[in-house]
RODO-2510 file (C-alpha; in nm, 4 decimals, decimal comma):
residues 284
     n   res          X          Y          Z
     1     m    -0,0036     0,0038     0,0042
     2     g     0,1768     0,3047    -0,1168
     3     t    -0,0759     0,5623    -0,1102
     4     l    -0,4093     0,6391     0,0701
     5     t    -0,5600     0,8824    -0,1845
     6     s    -0,9349     0,8260    -0,2135
     7     k    -1,1791     1,0180    -0,4359
     8     k    -1,4625     0,9180    -0,1989
     9     d    -1,3149     1,0306     0,1350
    10     k    -1,0016     1,2404     0,0295
    11     t    -0,7846     1,0352     0,2647
    12     k    -0,4218     1,1279     0,1974
    13     f    -0,2482     1,0374     0,5269
    14     y    -0,3316     0,7890     0,8029
    15     g    -0,1400     0,7530     1,1233
    16     h    -0,1568     0,6151     1,4887
    17     y    -0,0036     0,7612     1,7933
    18     y     0,1158     0,5376     2,0699
    19     k     0,2419     0,7028     2,3988
    20     q     0,3604     0,5000     2,6950
    21     y     0,5484     0,6034     3,0068
    22     t     0,7362     0,3908     3,2766
    23     k     0,5947     0,3166     3,6236
    24     d     0,8118     0,5804     3,7741
    25     k     0,7019     0,8373     3,4992
    26     q     1,0671     0,9097     3,4310
    27     k     1,0804     0,7711     3,0769
    28     v     0,8544     0,8188     2,7815
    29     f     0,8232     0,6552     2,4480
    30     g     0,6085     0,7765     2,1834
    31     i     0,5857     0,6266     1,8356
    32     i     0,3851     0,7173     1,5300
    33     p     0,3362     0,4690     1,2477
    34     g     0,1899     0,6340     0,9483
    35     i     0,1399     0,6409     0,5750
    36     a     0,1204     0,9442     0,3375
    37     e     0,1424     1,0010    -0,0372
    38     e     0,5223     0,9424    -0,0333
    39     g     0,5162     0,6145     0,1637
    40     g     0,5329     0,4857     0,5130
    41     t     0,6857     0,6683     0,8192
    42     l     0,7746     0,5801     1,1743
    43     q     0,8441     0,8756     1,4000
    44     v     0,9762     0,8195     1,7599
    45     i     0,9809     1,0672     2,0378
    46     t     1,1287     0,9884     2,3779
    47     d     1,2002     1,2068     2,6825
    48     k     1,5435     1,2953     2,5158
    49     k     1,4906     1,3291     2,1370
    50     a     1,2975     1,2497     1,8268
    51     y     1,3624     1,0151     1,5329
    52     n     1,2111     0,9939     1,1861
    53     f     1,2238     0,6854     0,9646
    54     t     1,0852     0,6393     0,6173
    55     f     0,9816     0,3452     0,4199
    56     p     0,8572     0,2749     0,0586
    57     t     0,5295     0,1382     0,1847
    58     a     0,3092     0,0720     0,4872
    59     e    -0,0019    -0,1465     0,5666
    60     m    -0,2778     0,0032     0,7715
    61     g    -0,5486    -0,2276     0,9113
    62     d    -0,6169    -0,4311     1,2315
    63     t    -0,2390    -0,4983     1,2252
    64     i    -0,0198    -0,1968     1,1108
    65     k     0,3049    -0,2872     0,9474
    66     v     0,5762    -0,0477     0,8742
    67     g     0,9128    -0,1886     0,7714
    68     n     0,9628    -0,4734     1,0177
    69     s     0,7680    -0,3187     1,3004
    70     e     0,4047    -0,4205     1,3800
    71     f     0,1318    -0,2491     1,5804
    72     t    -0,2167    -0,3530     1,7056
    73     n    -0,4594    -0,2162     1,9586
    74     d    -0,3117    -0,4639     2,2000
    75     g     0,0655    -0,4037     2,1599
    76     m     0,3611    -0,3496     1,9371
    77     k     0,6775    -0,4996     1,8070
    78     i     0,9586    -0,2393     1,7196
    79     d     1,2415    -0,3383     1,4865
    80     l     1,4309    -0,0058     1,3906
    81     p     1,7901     0,0793     1,3807
    82     d     1,8923     0,1125     1,7493
    83     i     1,5406     0,0915     1,8673
    84     k     1,3967    -0,2433     1,9405
    85     g     1,1580    -0,4267     2,1710
    86     e     0,8020    -0,5461     2,2324
    87     l     0,5074    -0,4033     2,4431
    88     k     0,1727    -0,5475     2,5418
    89     f    -0,1419    -0,3543     2,6458
    90     t    -0,4080    -0,4485     2,8879
    91     d    -0,7192    -0,2850     3,0351
    92     t    -0,7514    -0,0587     2,7215
    93     t    -1,0024     0,2084     2,7782
    94     p    -1,2026     0,3334     2,4729
    95     i    -1,3969     0,6634     2,5089
    96     a    -1,7890     0,6661     2,5341
    97     y    -1,8360     0,7593     2,1671
    98     d    -1,6571     0,9179     1,8634
    99     f    -1,4253     1,2018     1,9647
   100     m    -1,5417     1,3999     1,6743
   101     g    -1,9148     1,3720     1,7592
   102     f    -2,1409     1,4706     1,4683
   103     l    -1,8439     1,6611     1,3162
   104     k    -1,7382     1,3232     1,1648
   105     y    -1,9940     1,3678     0,9003
   106     l    -1,8608     1,6954     0,7797
   107     p    -1,5866     1,7298     0,5058
   108     l    -1,3076     1,8157     0,7391
   109     e    -0,9424     1,8071     0,6452
   110     d    -0,8547     1,5907     0,9574
   111     r    -1,0358     1,3252     1,1460
   112     h    -0,9191     1,2440     1,5036
   113     s    -1,0119     0,9467     1,7172
   114     i    -0,8969     0,8055     2,0462
   115     i    -0,8577     0,4211     2,0513
   116     s    -0,7544     0,4019     2,4237
   117     i    -0,7397     0,6972     2,6667
   118     r    -0,5575     0,4875     2,9167
   119     h    -0,4228     0,1370     2,9421
   120     r    -0,1657    -0,0701     3,1249
   121     t     0,1685    -0,1609     2,9655
   122     s     0,4277    -0,4356     2,9837
   123     g     0,7433    -0,5148     2,8123
   124     k     1,0701    -0,3430     2,7278
   125     i     1,2328    -0,1235     2,4496
   126     m     1,5929    -0,0591     2,3960
   127     v     1,6671     0,2856     2,2621
   128     e     2,0339     0,3395     2,1633
   129     g     2,1404     0,0907     2,4286
   130     e     1,9276     0,2326     2,6985
   131     e     1,6424     0,0093     2,8414
   132     y     1,2915     0,1460     2,8687
   133     d     1,1096    -0,0928     3,0994
   134     f     0,7289    -0,0502     3,0735
   135     t     0,6385    -0,3067     3,3364
   136     d     0,3375    -0,1699     3,5183
   137     g     0,3489     0,1369     3,3123
   138     y     0,0753     0,3202     3,1266
   139     g    -0,0165     0,4146     2,7705
   140     y    -0,2313     0,6201     2,5395
   141     h    -0,3440     0,5484     2,1796
   142     e    -0,5086     0,7777     1,9173
   143     c    -0,5228     0,8103     1,5364
   144     d    -0,5624     1,0643     1,2537
   145     s    -0,6523     1,0565     0,9029
   146     g    -0,7528     1,2936     0,6170
   147     e    -0,5698     1,5522     0,3938
   148     q    -0,3700     1,7433     0,6544
   149     f    -0,3336     1,8590     1,0089
   150     p    -0,5064     2,1784     1,1035
   151     a    -0,2544     2,4587     1,0449
   152     a    -0,3570     2,6199     1,3795
   153     h    -0,4096     2,3719     1,6627
   154     m    -0,3425     2,2749     2,0337
   155     w    -0,3259     1,9268     2,1661
   156     i    -0,2989     1,8427     2,5356
   157     q    -0,3053     1,4784     2,6724
   158     c    -0,2365     1,3450     3,0216
   159     n    -0,2954     1,0156     3,2071
   160     s    -0,0042     1,0589     3,4329
   161     f    -0,1209     1,1663     3,7632
   162     d    -0,0502     1,0531     4,1175
   163     d    -0,3026     0,7802     4,0586
   164     p    -0,2945     0,7007     3,6831
   165     d    -0,5743     0,4551     3,7176
   166     d    -0,8126     0,7441     3,8206
   167     t    -0,8066     1,0283     3,5607
   168     a    -0,7204     1,0712     3,1944
   169     i    -0,7741     1,3939     2,9982
   170     v    -0,7372     1,4872     2,6208
   171     a    -0,8102     1,8330     2,5078
   172     c    -0,7759     1,9552     2,1424
   173     i    -0,8399     2,3030     2,0023
   174     a    -0,8176     2,3646     1,6243
   175     q    -0,9074     2,6128     1,3577
   176     v    -1,0464     2,4324     1,0594
   177     p    -1,2257     2,5242     0,7335
   178     v    -1,5891     2,4209     0,7445
   179     l    -1,7464     2,4746     0,3962
   180     g    -1,4685     2,7215     0,3272
   181     i    -1,5276     2,9284     0,6474
   182     p    -1,2333     2,9195     0,9234
   183     v    -1,4036     2,7826     1,2496
   184     r    -1,2289     2,7294     1,5731
   185     g    -1,3587     2,4364     1,7716
   186     s    -1,2687     2,2681     2,1075
   187     i    -1,3060     1,9149     2,2355
   188     v    -1,2239     1,8011     2,5871
   189     v    -1,2754     1,4410     2,7159
   190     i    -1,2415     1,3698     3,0894
   191     n    -1,2256     1,0007     3,1759
   192     r    -1,2442     0,9268     3,5516
   193     k    -1,2635     0,5697     3,6865
   194     g    -1,6026     0,5261     3,8575
   195     h    -1,7432     0,8359     3,7097
   196     k    -1,9516     0,8948     3,3902
   197     e    -1,7259     1,0412     3,1122
   198     n    -1,7425     1,4125     3,0793
   199     r    -1,7110     1,5954     2,7529
   200     l    -1,6968     1,9690     2,6860
   201     s    -1,7060     2,0554     2,3161
   202     t    -1,8057     2,3162     2,0566
   203     y    -2,0554     2,0645     1,9185
   204     f    -2,2272     2,0861     2,2603
   205     l    -2,2104     2,4694     2,2247
   206     a    -1,9183     2,5066     2,4820
   207     l    -1,7542     2,8442     2,4941
   208     t    -1,3749     2,8549     2,4868
   209     s    -1,1431     3,1213     2,6260
   210     l    -0,7789     3,0748     2,4918
   211     k    -0,4769     3,2486     2,6191
   212     k    -0,1169     3,1726     2,6144
   213     d    -0,1010     2,9905     2,9434
   214     k    -0,4689     2,9361     3,0261
   215     i    -0,7543     2,7545     2,8540
   216     t    -1,1055     2,7733     2,9880
   217     l    -1,4179     2,6102     2,8616
   218     w    -1,7753     2,6607     2,9851
   219     q    -2,0370     2,4025     2,9000
   220     f    -2,4058     2,4824     2,9447
   221     p    -2,5643     2,4578     3,1943
   222     n    -2,3242     2,4256     3,4805
   223     r    -1,9744     2,2830     3,3875
   224     k    -1,6344     2,4555     3,3618
   225     f    -1,2893     2,3197     3,2867
   226     v    -0,9769     2,5047     3,3349
   227     i    -0,6279     2,4165     3,2002
   228     d    -0,3204     2,6261     3,3308
   229     v    -0,0101     2,5553     3,1249
   230     l     0,2599     2,6128     3,3985
   231     d     0,5559     2,5029     3,1737
   232     e     0,5513     2,4062     2,8135
   233     g     0,8328     2,1570     2,8559
   234     t     1,1055     2,0559     2,6089
   235     a     0,9654     2,0245     2,2617
   236     h     1,1204     1,7904     2,0018
   237     g     1,0711     1,8113     1,6212
   238     l     0,8275     1,5934     1,4238
   239     v     0,6639     1,6284     1,1031
   240     s     0,2778     1,6150     1,0212
   241     a     0,0872     1,5903     0,6954
   242     s     0,0284     1,8876     0,4640
   243     n    -0,1835     1,8018     0,1594
   244     g    -0,1013     1,4471     0,1978
   245     n     0,2719     1,4774     0,2410
   246     m     0,4634     1,4508     0,5697
   247     t     0,6401     1,7801     0,5238
   248     e     0,4977     2,0243     0,7896
   249     e     0,7095     2,0894     1,0934
   250     l     0,5552     2,0101     1,4276
   251     r     0,6993     2,0384     1,7756
   252     e     0,5787     1,8199     2,0674
   253     a     0,6755     1,8045     2,4360
   254     n     0,5872     1,5020     2,6553
   255     n     0,7080     1,6752     2,9806
   256     a     0,4946     1,9988     2,9967
   257     t     0,3436     2,0900     3,3344
   258     c    -0,0273     2,1558     3,3456
   259     r    -0,2942     2,2091     3,6215
   260     f    -0,6431     2,0801     3,5459
   261     r    -0,9555     2,1953     3,7267
   262     y    -1,3183     2,0720     3,6771
   263     y    -1,6146     2,2448     3,8192
   264     k    -1,9788     2,1397     3,8161
   265     s    -2,2570     2,3716     3,9578
   266     g    -1,9687     2,5947     4,0953
   267     k    -1,8174     2,3149     4,2938
   268     l    -1,4723     2,1908     4,2349
   269     q    -1,4802     1,8291     4,1284
   270     f    -1,0912     1,7844     4,0968
   271     d    -0,7757     1,9725     4,1021
   272     l    -0,4869     1,7877     3,9414
   273     t    -0,1347     1,8868     3,8247
   274     s     0,1043     1,6724     3,6257
   275     e     0,4651     1,7347     3,5050
   276     h     0,4257     1,4644     3,2327
   277     v     0,1773     1,6201     2,9881
   278     g     0,1862     1,5792     2,6134
   279     y     0,1674     1,9260     2,4625
   280     e     0,1509     2,0551     2,1122
   281     r     0,0706     2,4135     2,0049
   282     r     0,1127     2,5618     1,6610
   283     h    -0,0162     2,9019     1,5328
   284     l    -0,2934     2,9194     1,7877
***
């Protein structure tokens, strides 16, 4: 499979994003298997640096194959120069329903979905001779497809709190063309063990205030969610799709520090801070 161009759905790129961190939260390993018009790619981002590998082709399906590496919803086998290992996932946690809501029916340039907002990991990966032991660690899994990433967007992801079994959060804000008109939309998913999933989104008429270091969403009739970006962390260079080609520079940190507060009817439901937040912000 050398291309994903489709006259029906205009899919020009397709990629998955897997992020996992060790039990002590000191090491992070993210990997992005993907395919675009020029072929297959594997991008790796650790707590120290980023890597980019290209391949003539890739296979996307229940099992993703890029080079000699394979990925499923239950684990991965990595076989790259100086990066090798196997991981298994258990207790995968899908979100309640499609991340895009009814927006999935619109002709958008990018479609985003969350496969598992939180799961347990086991296994080891060697990165340039350094061992990353993910025994009793945690992971996250999402995917994107379409023509290109939104030129202006923000992505914040965290399931690394004092009790990782308890809370997982994903927040996305993007400016996208809808029928030729630029529209800014927001989606936040809050998954808490033992609680009904909470979602604040533009497609539920949520209002968003966006500042350099604070994001606030109000969801009618009585919910508010606040993210304070205390430290943007150390960003590493990746590439994203632009008109089907993996050519657009993108910088991502996996050690940002953010504070998350959620209110219902004026009462604080939780106040959590993490130093291990995935953070991406471009032109927004």
